[in-house]
TIRO-2110 file (N, C-alpha, C; in Angstrom, 1 decimal):
// TIRO-2110
100.1, 339.6, 118.0, N, 1, A
99.6, 340.8, 118.5, CA, 1, A
98.8, 341.6, 117.4, C, 1, A
99.4, 341.6, 116.2, N, 2, A
98.8, 342.4, 115.1, CA, 2, A
97.4, 341.9, 114.8, C, 2, A
97.2, 340.5, 114.8, N, 3, A
95.9, 340.0, 114.5, CA, 3, A
94.9, 340.3, 115.6, C, 3, A
95.3, 340.2, 116.8, N, 4, A
94.5, 340.6, 118.0, CA, 4, A
94.0, 342.0, 117.8, C, 4, A
94.9, 342.9, 117.5, N, 5, A
94.5, 344.3, 117.4, CA, 5, A
93.5, 344.5, 116.2, C, 5, A
93.8, 343.9, 115.1, N, 6, A
92.9, 344.0, 114.0, CA, 6, A
91.5, 343.5, 114.3, C, 6, A
91.4, 342.4, 115.0, N, 7, A
90.1, 341.8, 115.3, CA, 7, A
89.4, 342.6, 116.4, C, 7, A
90.1, 343.1, 117.4, N, 8, A
89.6, 343.9, 118.5, CA, 8, A
89.0, 345.2, 117.9, C, 8, A
89.7, 345.8, 117.0, N, 9, A
89.3, 347.1, 116.3, CA, 9, A
88.0, 346.8, 115.6, C, 9, A
88.0, 345.7, 114.8, N, 10, A
86.8, 345.4, 114.0, CA, 10, A
85.5, 345.2, 114.9, C, 10, A
85.7, 344.5, 116.1, N, 11, A
84.6, 344.2, 117.0, CA, 11, A
84.1, 345.6, 117.6, C, 11, A
85.1, 346.5, 118.0, N, 12, A
84.7, 347.8, 118.5, CA, 12, A
84.0, 348.7, 117.5, C, 12, A
84.5, 348.6, 116.3, N, 13, A
83.8, 349.4, 115.2, CA, 13, A
82.4, 349.0, 115.0, C, 13, A
82.1, 347.7, 115.2, N, 14, A
80.7, 347.2, 115.1, CA, 14, A
79.9, 347.3, 116.4, C, 14, A
80.5, 348.1, 117.3, N, 15, A
79.7, 348.3, 118.6, CA, 15, A
79.9, 347.2, 119.6, C, 15, A
80.9, 346.3, 119.4, N, 16, A
81.1, 345.2, 120.4, CA, 16, A
82.0, 345.6, 121.5, C, 16, A
82.1, 344.7, 122.5, N, 17, A
82.9, 344.8, 123.7, CA, 17, A
84.0, 343.8, 123.7, C, 17, A
85.2, 344.3, 124.1, N, 18, A
86.3, 343.4, 124.2, CA, 18, A
86.9, 343.2, 125.6, C, 18, A
87.7, 342.2, 125.8, N, 19, A
88.4, 342.0, 127.0, CA, 19, A
89.9, 342.0, 126.6, C, 19, A
90.7, 342.9, 127.2, N, 20, A
92.0, 343.2, 126.7, CA, 20, A
93.0, 343.6, 127.8, C, 20, A
94.3, 343.3, 127.5, N, 21, A
95.3, 343.7, 128.5, CA, 21, A
95.6, 345.2, 128.3, C, 21, A
95.9, 345.9, 129.4, N, 22, A
96.2, 347.3, 129.4, CA, 22, A
97.6, 347.5, 130.1, C, 22, A
97.9, 348.8, 130.3, N, 23, A
99.1, 349.1, 131.0, CA, 23, A
99.0, 348.9, 132.5, C, 23, A
97.8, 348.5, 133.0, N, 24, A
97.6, 348.2, 134.4, CA, 24, A
97.0, 346.8, 134.4, C, 24, A
95.7, 346.6, 134.7, N, 25, A
95.1, 345.3, 134.8, CA, 25, A
94.3, 345.1, 133.5, C, 25, A
93.8, 343.8, 133.3, N, 26, A
92.9, 343.5, 132.2, CA, 26, A
91.7, 344.4, 132.2, C, 26, A
91.3, 344.8, 131.1, N, 27, A
90.1, 345.7, 131.0, CA, 27, A
89.0, 345.2, 130.1, C, 27, A
87.8, 345.7, 130.4, N, 28, A
86.7, 345.5, 129.5, CA, 28, A
86.7, 346.8, 128.7, C, 28, A
86.6, 346.7, 127.4, N, 29, A
86.7, 347.9, 126.6, CA, 29, A
85.7, 348.0, 125.4, C, 29, A
85.5, 349.2, 124.9, N, 30, A
84.6, 349.4, 123.8, CA, 30, A
84.9, 350.8, 123.2, C, 30, A
84.3, 351.1, 122.2, N, 31, A
84.4, 352.5, 121.6, CA, 31, A
83.8, 353.5, 122.6, C, 31, A
84.6, 354.4, 123.1, N, 32, A
84.2, 355.4, 124.1, CA, 32, A
83.2, 356.4, 123.5, C, 32, A
83.0, 356.4, 122.2, N, 33, A
82.1, 357.4, 121.6, CA, 33, A
80.7, 356.7, 121.3, C, 33, A
80.6, 355.4, 121.6, N, 34, A
79.4, 354.7, 121.2, CA, 34, A
78.5, 354.4, 122.5, C, 34, A
77.4, 355.2, 122.6, N, 35, A
76.6, 355.1, 123.8, CA, 35, A
76.0, 353.7, 124.1, C, 35, A
75.6, 353.0, 123.0, N, 36, A
75.1, 351.6, 123.2, CA, 36, A
76.2, 350.7, 123.7, C, 36, A
77.4, 350.8, 123.1, N, 37, A
78.5, 349.9, 123.6, CA, 37, A
78.8, 350.2, 125.0, C, 37, A
78.9, 351.5, 125.4, N, 38, A
79.2, 351.8, 126.8, CA, 38, A
78.1, 351.3, 127.7, C, 38, A
76.8, 351.3, 127.3, N, 39, A
75.7, 350.8, 128.1, CA, 39, A
75.9, 349.3, 128.3, C, 39, A
76.4, 348.6, 127.3, N, 40, A
76.7, 347.1, 127.4, CA, 40, A
77.8, 346.9, 128.5, C, 40, A
78.8, 347.7, 128.5, N, 41, A
79.9, 347.5, 129.5, CA, 41, A
79.3, 347.7, 130.9, C, 41, A
78.4, 348.7, 131.1, N, 42, A
77.8, 348.8, 132.4, CA, 42, A
77.0, 347.6, 132.8, C, 42, A
76.3, 347.0, 131.8, N, 43, A
75.5, 345.8, 132.0, CA, 43, A
76.3, 344.6, 132.4, C, 43, A
77.4, 344.5, 131.6, N, 44, A
78.4, 343.3, 131.9, CA, 44, A
78.9, 343.4, 133.3, C, 44, A
79.3, 344.6, 133.7, N, 45, A
79.8, 344.8, 135.1, CA, 45, A
78.8, 344.9, 136.1, C, 45, A
77.5, 344.9, 135.7, N, 46, A
76.4, 345.1, 136.7, CA, 46, A
76.6, 346.3, 137.6, C, 46, A
76.9, 347.4, 136.9, N, 47, A
77.3, 348.6, 137.5, CA, 47, A
76.4, 349.8, 137.2, C, 47, A
76.1, 350.6, 138.1, N, 48, A
75.2, 351.8, 137.9, CA, 48, A
75.9, 352.7, 136.9, C, 48, A
75.2, 353.2, 135.9, N, 49, A
75.8, 354.1, 135.0, CA, 49, A
76.1, 355.5, 135.6, C, 49, A
75.8, 355.7, 136.9, N, 50, A
76.2, 357.0, 137.5, CA, 50, A
77.6, 356.9, 137.9, C, 50, A
78.2, 355.7, 137.9, N, 51, A
79.7, 355.6, 138.2, CA, 51, A
80.4, 355.6, 136.9, C, 51, A
81.2, 356.7, 136.7, N, 52, A
81.9, 356.9, 135.4, CA, 52, A
83.0, 355.8, 135.2, C, 52, A
83.3, 355.6, 133.9, N, 53, A
84.5, 354.7, 133.6, CA, 53, A
85.5, 355.6, 132.9, C, 53, A
86.8, 355.1, 133.0, N, 54, A
87.8, 355.8, 132.3, CA, 54, A
88.0, 355.4, 130.9, C, 54, A
88.8, 356.2, 130.2, N, 55, A
89.2, 355.8, 128.8, CA, 55, A
90.7, 355.9, 128.6, C, 55, A
91.1, 355.1, 127.6, N, 56, A
92.5, 355.1, 127.3, CA, 56, A
92.7, 355.8, 125.9, C, 56, A
93.8, 356.6, 125.8, N, 57, A
94.3, 357.1, 124.6, CA, 57, A
95.7, 356.8, 124.5, C, 57, A
96.3, 357.0, 123.3, N, 58, A
97.7, 356.6, 123.0, CA, 58, A
98.7, 357.7, 123.0, C, 58, A
98.2, 358.9, 123.1, N, 59, A
99.1, 360.1, 123.0, CA, 59, A
98.5, 361.3, 123.6, C, 59, A
99.4, 362.1, 124.3, N, 60, A
99.0, 363.4, 124.9, CA, 60, A
98.4, 364.3, 123.8, C, 60, A
98.8, 364.1, 122.6, N, 61, A
98.3, 365.0, 121.5, CA, 61, A
96.7, 364.9, 121.3, C, 61, A
96.2, 363.8, 121.8, N, 62, A
94.7, 363.5, 121.6, CA, 62, A
93.9, 364.1, 122.8, C, 62, A
94.6, 364.5, 123.8, N, 63, A
93.9, 365.0, 125.0, CA, 63, A
92.9, 366.1, 124.8, C, 63, A
93.4, 367.1, 124.0, N, 64, A
92.5, 368.3, 123.8, CA, 64, A
91.3, 368.0, 123.0, C, 64, A
91.2, 366.9, 122.3, N, 65, A
90.0, 366.5, 121.6, CA, 65, A
88.9, 366.0, 122.5, C, 65, A
89.3, 365.4, 123.7, N, 66, A
88.4, 364.9, 124.6, CA, 66, A
88.1, 365.8, 125.8, C, 66, A
88.9, 366.8, 126.0, N, 67, A
88.8, 367.7, 127.2, CA, 67, A
88.8, 369.2, 126.6, C, 67, A
87.8, 369.9, 127.1, N, 68, A
87.6, 371.3, 126.6, CA, 68, A
88.8, 372.2, 126.9, C, 68, A
89.2, 372.2, 128.2, N, 69, A
90.4, 373.0, 128.6, CA, 69, A
91.3, 372.2, 129.5, C, 69, A
92.4, 371.7, 129.0, N, 70, A
93.3, 370.9, 129.8, CA, 70, A
94.1, 371.8, 130.6, C, 70, A
94.0, 371.7, 132.0, N, 71, A
94.8, 372.6, 132.8, CA, 71, A
96.3, 372.4, 132.6, C, 71, A
97.1, 373.4, 132.6, N, 72, A
98.5, 373.3, 132.3, CA, 72, A
99.2, 372.4, 133.2, C, 72, A
98.8, 372.2, 134.5, N, 73, A
99.5, 371.3, 135.4, CA, 73, A
99.3, 369.9, 134.9, C, 73, A
98.3, 369.6, 134.1, N, 74, A
98.1, 368.2, 133.6, CA, 74, A
99.3, 367.8, 132.8, C, 74, A
99.9, 368.6, 132.0, N, 75, A
101.0, 368.3, 131.1, CA, 75, A
102.2, 368.0, 132.0, C, 75, A
102.4, 368.7, 133.1, N, 76, A
103.5, 368.4, 134.1, CA, 76, A
103.3, 367.1, 134.7, C, 76, A
102.1, 366.8, 135.2, N, 77, A
101.8, 365.5, 135.8, CA, 77, A
102.0, 364.3, 134.8, C, 77, A
101.6, 364.5, 133.6, N, 78, A
101.9, 363.4, 132.6, CA, 78, A
103.4, 363.2, 132.4, C, 78, A
104.1, 364.3, 132.3, N, 79, A
105.5, 364.2, 132.1, CA, 79, A
106.3, 363.6, 133.2, C, 79, A
105.9, 363.8, 134.4, N, 80, A
106.6, 363.2, 135.6, CA, 80, A
106.1, 361.9, 136.1, C, 80, A
105.0, 361.5, 135.6, N, 81, A
104.4, 360.2, 136.0, CA, 81, A
105.4, 359.0, 135.7, C, 81, A
105.7, 358.3, 136.8, N, 82, A
106.6, 357.1, 136.6, CA, 82, A
105.8, 355.8, 136.6, C, 82, A
104.5, 355.9, 136.7, N, 83, A
103.7, 354.7, 136.6, CA, 83, A
102.3, 355.1, 136.0, C, 83, A
101.5, 354.2, 135.6, N, 84, A
100.3, 354.6, 134.9, CA, 84, A
99.4, 355.6, 135.8, C, 84, A
99.0, 356.6, 135.1, N, 85, A
98.3, 357.7, 135.8, CA, 85, A
97.0, 358.1, 135.1, C, 85, A
95.9, 358.0, 135.8, N, 86, A
94.6, 358.4, 135.3, CA, 86, A
94.3, 359.8, 135.8, C, 86, A
94.0, 360.7, 135.0, N, 87, A
93.6, 362.0, 135.4, CA, 87, A
92.2, 362.3, 135.1, C, 87, A
91.4, 362.7, 136.1, N, 88, A
90.0, 363.0, 135.9, CA, 88, A
89.9, 364.5, 135.5, C, 88, A
89.4, 364.8, 134.3, N, 89, A
89.3, 366.1, 133.8, CA, 89, A
87.8, 366.6, 133.8, C, 89, A
87.6, 367.9, 134.1, N, 90, A
86.3, 368.5, 133.9, CA, 90, A
86.2, 368.8, 132.4, C, 90, A
84.9, 369.0, 132.0, N, 91, A
84.7, 369.5, 130.6, CA, 91, A
85.0, 368.4, 129.6, C, 91, A
84.6, 367.2, 129.8, N, 92, A
84.8, 366.2, 128.8, CA, 92, A
83.9, 366.5, 127.6, C, 92, A
84.4, 366.0, 126.4, N, 93, A
83.7, 366.2, 125.2, CA, 93, A
84.0, 365.1, 124.2, C, 93, A
83.2, 365.0, 123.2, N, 94, A
83.4, 364.0, 122.1, CA, 94, A
83.4, 362.5, 122.6, C, 94, A
82.7, 362.3, 123.7, N, 95, A
82.6, 360.9, 124.2, CA, 95, A
81.1, 360.6, 124.5, C, 95, A
80.8, 359.3, 124.6, N, 96, A
79.4, 358.9, 124.9, CA, 96, A
79.0, 359.6, 126.2, C, 96, A
77.8, 360.2, 126.2, N, 97, A
77.3, 360.9, 127.4, CA, 97, A
77.2, 360.0, 128.6, C, 97, A
76.8, 358.8, 128.4, N, 98, A
76.7, 357.8, 129.6, CA, 98, A
78.0, 357.4, 130.1, C, 98, A
79.1, 357.8, 129.5, N, 99, A
80.4, 357.4, 130.0, CA, 99, A
80.9, 358.5, 131.1, C, 99, A
80.4, 359.6, 131.0, N, 100, A
80.8, 360.7, 131.9, CA, 100, A
80.2, 360.7, 133.3, C, 100, A
80.9, 361.3, 134.2, N, 101, A
80.4, 361.4, 135.6, CA, 101, A
79.3, 362.5, 135.5, C, 101, A
78.5, 362.5, 136.6, N, 102, A
77.4, 363.5, 136.6, CA, 102, A
77.8, 364.9, 136.5, C, 102, A
79.1, 365.2, 136.9, N, 103, A
79.6, 366.6, 136.7, CA, 103, A
80.2, 366.9, 135.4, C, 103, A
80.1, 365.9, 134.4, N, 104, A
80.7, 366.1, 133.1, CA, 104, A
82.1, 365.8, 133.0, C, 104, A
82.7, 365.2, 134.0, N, 105, A
84.1, 364.9, 134.0, CA, 105, A
84.4, 363.5, 133.4, C, 105, A
85.6, 363.2, 133.1, N, 106, A
86.0, 361.9, 132.6, CA, 106, A
87.4, 361.6, 133.0, C, 106, A
87.7, 360.3, 133.3, N, 107, A
89.1, 359.9, 133.6, CA, 107, A
89.7, 359.4, 132.3, C, 107, A
90.9, 360.0, 132.1, N, 108, A
91.7, 359.6, 130.9, CA, 108, A
93.1, 359.2, 131.3, C, 108, A
93.5, 358.1, 130.7, N, 109, A
94.9, 357.6, 130.9, CA, 109, A
95.6, 357.5, 129.6, C, 109, A
96.8, 358.0, 129.5, N, 110, A
97.6, 357.9, 128.2, CA, 110, A
98.4, 356.6, 128.4, C, 110, A
98.1, 355.6, 127.7, N, 111, A
98.8, 354.3, 127.9, CA, 111, A
100.1, 354.3, 127.1, C, 111, A
101.1, 353.7, 127.7, N, 112, A
102.4, 353.5, 127.1, CA, 112, A
102.7, 352.0, 126.9, C, 112, A
101.8, 351.2, 127.3, N, 113, A
102.0, 349.7, 127.2, CA, 113, A
101.8, 349.3, 125.7, C, 113, A
102.7, 348.4, 125.2, N, 114, A
102.7, 348.2, 123.8, CA, 114, A
101.3, 347.8, 123.2, C, 114, A
100.6, 346.8, 123.8, N, 115, A
99.4, 346.4, 123.1, CA, 115, A
98.3, 347.4, 123.2, C, 115, A
98.0, 348.0, 124.4, N, 116, A
96.9, 348.9, 124.5, CA, 116, A
97.2, 350.2, 123.7, C, 116, A
98.5, 350.6, 123.6, N, 117, A
98.9, 351.8, 122.9, CA, 117, A
98.6, 351.6, 121.4, C, 117, A
99.1, 350.4, 120.9, N, 118, A
98.8, 350.2, 119.4, CA, 118, A
97.3, 350.0, 119.1, C, 118, A
96.6, 349.4, 120.1, N, 119, A
95.2, 349.3, 119.9, CA, 119, A
94.5, 350.6, 119.8, C, 119, A
94.9, 351.6, 120.6, N, 120, A
94.3, 352.9, 120.6, CA, 120, A
94.8, 353.6, 119.3, C, 120, A
96.0, 353.4, 118.9, N, 121, A
96.5, 354.0, 117.6, CA, 121, A
95.7, 353.5, 116.4, C, 121, A
95.5, 352.2, 116.4, N, 122, A
94.8, 351.6, 115.2, CA, 122, A
93.3, 352.0, 115.2, C, 122, A
92.7, 352.1, 116.4, N, 123, A
91.3, 352.3, 116.5, CA, 123, A
91.0, 353.8, 116.3, C, 123, A
91.9, 354.7, 116.6, N, 124, A
91.8, 356.1, 116.3, CA, 124, A
90.7, 356.8, 117.1, C, 124, A
90.3, 356.2, 118.2, N, 125, A
89.3, 356.8, 119.1, CA, 125, A
89.7, 356.4, 120.5, C, 125, A
89.2, 357.1, 121.5, N, 126, A
89.4, 356.7, 122.9, CA, 126, A
88.6, 355.3, 123.1, C, 126, A
89.2, 354.5, 124.0, N, 127, A
88.7, 353.2, 124.3, CA, 127, A
88.4, 353.1, 125.8, C, 127, A
87.2, 352.7, 126.1, N, 128, A
86.8, 352.5, 127.5, CA, 128, A
87.8, 351.4, 128.1, C, 128, A
88.1, 351.7, 129.3, N, 129, A
89.0, 350.7, 130.1, CA, 129, A
88.5, 350.7, 131.5, C, 129, A
87.8, 349.6, 131.8, N, 130, A
87.3, 349.4, 133.2, CA, 130, A
87.7, 348.0, 133.6, C, 130, A
88.0, 347.8, 134.9, N, 131, A
88.4, 346.5, 135.3, CA, 131, A
87.5, 345.4, 135.0, C, 131, A
88.1, 344.2, 134.7, N, 132, A
87.4, 343.1, 134.1, CA, 132, A
86.8, 342.3, 135.3, C, 132, A
85.8, 342.9, 136.0, N, 133, A
85.2, 342.2, 137.1, CA, 133, A
83.7, 342.7, 137.2, C, 133, A
82.9, 342.0, 137.9, N, 134, A
81.6, 342.4, 138.3, CA, 134, A
81.8, 343.5, 139.3, C, 134, A
81.0, 344.6, 139.2, N, 135, A
81.1, 345.7, 140.2, CA, 135, A
81.0, 345.2, 141.6, C, 135, A
82.0, 345.7, 142.4, N, 136, A
82.0, 345.3, 143.9, CA, 136, A
82.9, 344.1, 144.2, C, 136, A
83.3, 343.3, 143.1, N, 137, A
84.2, 342.2, 143.3, CA, 137, A
85.6, 342.7, 143.1, C, 137, A
86.6, 341.9, 143.6, N, 138, A
88.0, 342.3, 143.5, CA, 138, A
88.4, 342.4, 142.0, C, 138, A
89.3, 343.4, 141.7, N, 139, A
89.8, 343.5, 140.3, CA, 139, A
90.8, 342.3, 140.1, C, 139, A
90.7, 341.7, 138.9, N, 140, A
91.6, 340.5, 138.6, CA, 140, A
93.0, 341.0, 138.5, C, 140, A
93.9, 340.3, 139.1, N, 141, A
95.4, 340.7, 139.0, CA, 141, A
96.0, 340.2, 137.7, C, 141, A
95.4, 339.1, 137.1, N, 142, A
95.9, 338.6, 135.8, CA, 142, A
94.7, 338.0, 135.1, C, 142, A
95.0, 337.6, 133.9, N, 143, A
93.9, 337.0, 133.0, CA, 143, A
93.2, 335.8, 133.7, C, 143, A
94.0, 335.0, 134.3, N, 144, A
93.5, 333.7, 135.0, CA, 144, A
92.4, 334.1, 136.1, C, 144, A
92.5, 335.3, 136.6, N, 145, A
91.6, 335.6, 137.7, CA, 145, A
90.2, 336.2, 137.2, C, 145, A
90.1, 336.4, 135.9, N, 146, A
88.8, 336.9, 135.3, CA, 146, A
87.8, 335.8, 135.3, C, 146, A
86.6, 336.2, 135.8, N, 147, A
85.5, 335.2, 135.9, CA, 147, A
85.0, 334.8, 134.6, C, 147, A
84.4, 333.6, 134.6, N, 148, A
83.8, 333.1, 133.3, CA, 148, A
82.6, 333.9, 132.9, C, 148, A
81.9, 334.5, 133.9, N, 149, A
80.8, 335.4, 133.7, CA, 149, A
81.2, 336.6, 132.8, C, 149, A
82.3, 337.2, 133.1, N, 150, A
82.8, 338.3, 132.3, CA, 150, A
83.3, 337.8, 130.9, C, 150, A
84.0, 336.7, 130.9, N, 151, A
84.6, 336.2, 129.6, CA, 151, A
83.4, 335.8, 128.7, C, 151, A
82.4, 335.3, 129.2, N, 152, A
81.3, 334.9, 128.3, CA, 152, A
80.4, 336.0, 127.8, C, 152, A
80.5, 337.2, 128.5, N, 153, A
79.7, 338.3, 128.2, CA, 153, A
80.2, 339.3, 127.1, C, 153, A
81.6, 339.2, 126.9, N, 154, A
82.2, 340.0, 125.9, CA, 154, A
82.1, 339.4, 124.5, C, 154, A
82.4, 340.2, 123.5, N, 155, A
82.4, 339.8, 122.1, CA, 155, A
83.7, 339.2, 121.6, C, 155, A
84.8, 339.7, 122.2, N, 156, A
86.1, 339.2, 121.8, CA, 156, A
87.1, 339.3, 122.9, C, 156, A
87.9, 338.2, 123.1, N, 157, A
88.9, 338.2, 124.1, CA, 157, A
90.2, 338.2, 123.4, C, 157, A
91.1, 339.1, 123.7, N, 158, A
92.4, 339.2, 123.2, CA, 158, A
93.3, 338.1, 123.7, C, 158, A
94.0, 337.4, 122.8, N, 159, A
94.8, 336.3, 123.2, CA, 159, A
96.2, 336.8, 123.8, C, 159, A
96.6, 337.9, 123.4, N, 160, A
97.9, 338.4, 123.8, CA, 160, A
98.0, 338.6, 125.3, C, 160, A
99.1, 338.1, 125.9, N, 161, A
99.4, 338.3, 127.3, CA, 161, A
98.5, 337.5, 128.3, C, 161, A
97.7, 336.6, 127.8, N, 162, A
96.8, 335.8, 128.7, CA, 162, A
97.6, 334.9, 129.6, C, 162, A
98.8, 334.5, 129.2, N, 163, A
99.6, 333.6, 130.1, CA, 163, A
100.4, 334.3, 131.2, C, 163, A
100.4, 335.6, 131.2, N, 164, A
101.2, 336.3, 132.2, CA, 164, A
100.6, 336.1, 133.6, C, 164, A
101.4, 336.0, 134.6, N, 165, A
100.9, 335.8, 135.9, CA, 165, A
101.3, 336.9, 136.9, C, 165, A
102.1, 337.9, 136.4, N, 166, A
102.5, 339.0, 137.2, CA, 166, A
101.3, 339.7, 137.8, C, 166, A
101.4, 340.2, 139.0, N, 167, A
100.3, 340.8, 139.7, CA, 167, A
100.2, 342.3, 139.2, C, 167, A
99.3, 342.6, 138.3, N, 168, A
99.2, 344.0, 137.8, CA, 168, A
98.5, 344.8, 138.9, C, 168, A
98.7, 346.1, 138.8, N, 169, A
98.1, 347.0, 139.7, CA, 169, A
97.3, 348.1, 139.0, C, 169, A
96.2, 348.6, 139.6, N, 170, A
95.5, 349.7, 139.0, CA, 170, A
96.3, 351.0, 138.9, C, 170, A
95.9, 351.9, 138.1, N, 171, A
96.7, 353.2, 138.0, CA, 171, A
96.4, 354.1, 139.2, C, 171, A
97.3, 355.1, 139.3, N, 172, A
97.0, 356.2, 140.3, CA, 172, A
95.9, 357.0, 139.7, C, 172, A
95.1, 357.7, 140.5, N, 173, A
94.1, 358.5, 140.0, CA, 173, A
94.1, 359.9, 140.6, C, 173, A
94.2, 360.9, 139.8, N, 174, A
94.2, 362.3, 140.3, CA, 174, A
93.0, 363.1, 139.6, C, 174, A
92.2, 363.8, 140.4, N, 175, A
91.1, 364.6, 139.9, CA, 175, A
91.6, 366.0, 139.8, C, 175, A
91.6, 366.6, 138.5, N, 176, A
92.0, 367.9, 138.3, CA, 176, A
90.9, 368.9, 138.0, C, 176, A
90.8, 370.0, 138.7, N, 177, A
89.8, 371.0, 138.4, CA, 177, A
90.3, 372.0, 137.4, C, 177, A
89.4, 372.7, 136.7, N, 178, A
89.8, 373.6, 135.7, CA, 178, A
90.9, 374.6, 136.1, C, 178, A
90.8, 375.0, 137.4, N, 179, A
91.8, 376.0, 137.9, CA, 179, A
93.2, 375.4, 138.3, C, 179, A
93.3, 374.1, 138.0, N, 180, A
94.6, 373.4, 138.3, CA, 180, A
94.7, 372.8, 139.7, C, 180, A
93.6, 372.9, 140.5, N, 181, A
93.5, 372.3, 141.8, CA, 181, A
93.4, 370.8, 141.6, C, 181, A
94.1, 370.0, 142.4, N, 182, A
94.0, 368.6, 142.2, CA, 182, A
93.8, 367.9, 143.5, C, 182, A
93.2, 366.7, 143.4, N, 183, A
92.9, 365.9, 144.5, CA, 183, A
93.3, 364.5, 144.2, C, 183, A
94.1, 363.8, 145.1, N, 184, A
94.6, 362.5, 144.8, CA, 184, A
93.5, 361.5, 145.3, C, 184, A
92.9, 360.8, 144.3, N, 185, A
91.9, 359.8, 144.5, CA, 185, A
92.4, 358.4, 144.9, C, 185, A
93.5, 358.0, 144.2, N, 186, A
94.1, 356.7, 144.5, CA, 186, A
95.6, 357.0, 144.2, C, 186, A
96.5, 356.9, 145.3, N, 187, A
97.9, 357.1, 145.1, CA, 187, A
98.6, 356.1, 144.1, C, 187, A
END
């Protein structure tokens, strides 16, 4: 795992794109602050850049760096979440502009899974995490389900957890407005 993290960080520092395991499904990732790297992820997924992608961070302490005003209810939602939770926040900052939704919001998930958490800690920046599929196709439930087209388009494929066959699930998604009003996007 340590060597995979070191290599993945090096590739992302150089503007590259990785394929890696997360706390949910396998993801395509890059430096969330690098506009060119984010553009490549959209190209790999054949996805319109008007569709925002989420980012992973390793700690709630980093949330304020990427969101202007974190609504107080967010901290409660994070504390009570019993499965991976992506929260869409208004007022994103310090991220590549092409990563954000048209309204300036961004989805952020605080990962607790060993590999992706250590990867975020070592990289010291938010990491893009979008499903490892061509836009419109089903999300892969495990590494074996990822298409060769995706695998050949990235700069580095993490070896860790490739042999797992458990059916991973995407996170829950909640959109939070500045006033604390929330909408459940995906339960």
